[in-house]
C-alpha positions, 0 to 999 in steps of 0.5 A, spaced: 503 545 474 505 550 479 512 551 481 511 550 488 508 543 487 513 541 482 518 543 487 515 539 493 514 533 488 521 533 486 524 533 493 519 527 495 522 523 489 529 524 491 528 522 498 525 516 496 530 514 491 535 516 497 532 511 502 530 505 497 535 504 491 533 498 487 539 492 488 538 490 481 541 495 477 544 501 480 543 505 474 535 504 475 531 510 476 525 510 480 520 515 476 514 518 478 507 515 476 500 517 476 498 518 483 505 518 486 507 523 492 501 526 496 496 526 490 489 525 493 483 523 489 476 521 489 475 514 485 469 510 487 470 503 489 467 498 483 464 492 487 464 486 482 469 489 477 474 484 475 481 487 472 484 485 466 491 482 466 494 488 463 490 493 468 494 489 474 501 491 471 503 496 475 508 502 473 515 500 474 515 505 480 510 501 484 512 494 482 515 489 487 522 489 488 528 488 492 531 495 495 536 498 499 533 500 506 536 502 512 532 500 519 533 498 526 527 493 525 529 486 525 528 481 519 520 480 518 518 486 520 513 490 515 514 498 515 509 502 511 511 509 509 504 512 508 507 519 504 512 514 500 506 510 498 510 504 499 510 498 504 517 494 506 518 487 508 525 487 512 530 482 509 536 484 513 543 486 511 540 493 509 535 490 504 527 490 504 522 487 499 518 494 497 511 494 494 507 499 491 501 501 495 494 505 496 493 509 502 488 512 506 485 519 504 486 525 507 483 525 514 484 517 514 491 517 514 495 514 521 501 512 524 503 507 529 505 500 531 501 494 530 501 486 529 498 482 524 492 479 528 489 474 523 490 472 515 484 471 510 484 469 503 479 472 499 476 475 505 469 478 505 468 486 505 463 490 509 464 497 507 465 502 514 460 507 515 465 513 513 465 509 506 458 508 505 457 516 507 461 518 501 459 512 496 451 510 498 451 505 493 456 501 496 453 494 498 453 493 506 456 486 505 460 482 499 462 475 499 469 474 497 471 473 490 475 476 484 470 482 484 471 484 491 474 490 493 478 487 499 482 483 493 485 476 494 488 476 501 488 481 507 492 481 513 488 484 519 492 489 524 491 488 531 484 489 534 483 495 529 478 496 523 485 497 518 488 491 514 493 490 509 489 487 503 488 486 495 484 490 491 480 490 484 482 497 482 490 496 481 489 503 478 489 506 485 496 504 487 500 510 489 493 514 491 490 516 497 484 513 497 482 508 502 478 509 509 485 508 512 487 501 510 493 499 505 491 496 499 496 492 494 495 489 487 492 482 488 499 478 486 503 483 491 498 481 497 498 474 495 506 474 495 506 478 502 501 473 505 505 467 504 511 471 507 509 473 513 506 469 519 500 472 524 504 476 529 508 479 524 510 486 527 507 492 523 510 499 523 506 505 520 510 511 519 508 518 516 515 520 514 521 516 512 526 513 517 532 517 518 
């Protein structure tokens, strides 16, 4: 690895640790995982593929966990830090529940303020034109189910085409691979789905909050 790239990676990891330290066990350290940082990869979708229980086990750095988190947003707010590859559910008192996520590929990352406008369990999937262009073999429509790339649940963001949803490819958590949506492993998206109601505020950021 070039020294400049290594230095950037180390700075990013240090910043993430400073802003999101696990509450349980002050000695725990967040170690980089495959796909962490600004890695952008071209991994084809696998409609119909059902991951095994072992594949659903994330690297410790991306597993759901309570963390120290400073923010002025009220409890119940969802905050997505695209560059960190983390989604935070604000709990209050400088605490949040942190989830590892996959984010938009280069050219499809975005920032802004939205609300959860709708929720759906085992949603159907209609790949966007941009994804069809990159992967022409994809179906134009796929009913919801265990092999569906939308996973076990979806939170729809405002009137946009973007969603927070599950995935049948848990190995892509921590990567920049989607067409702008945010993906979690199915267990995590089900947990988030059960915690937040329609109308929840969602803040999408490209850089950490200072």
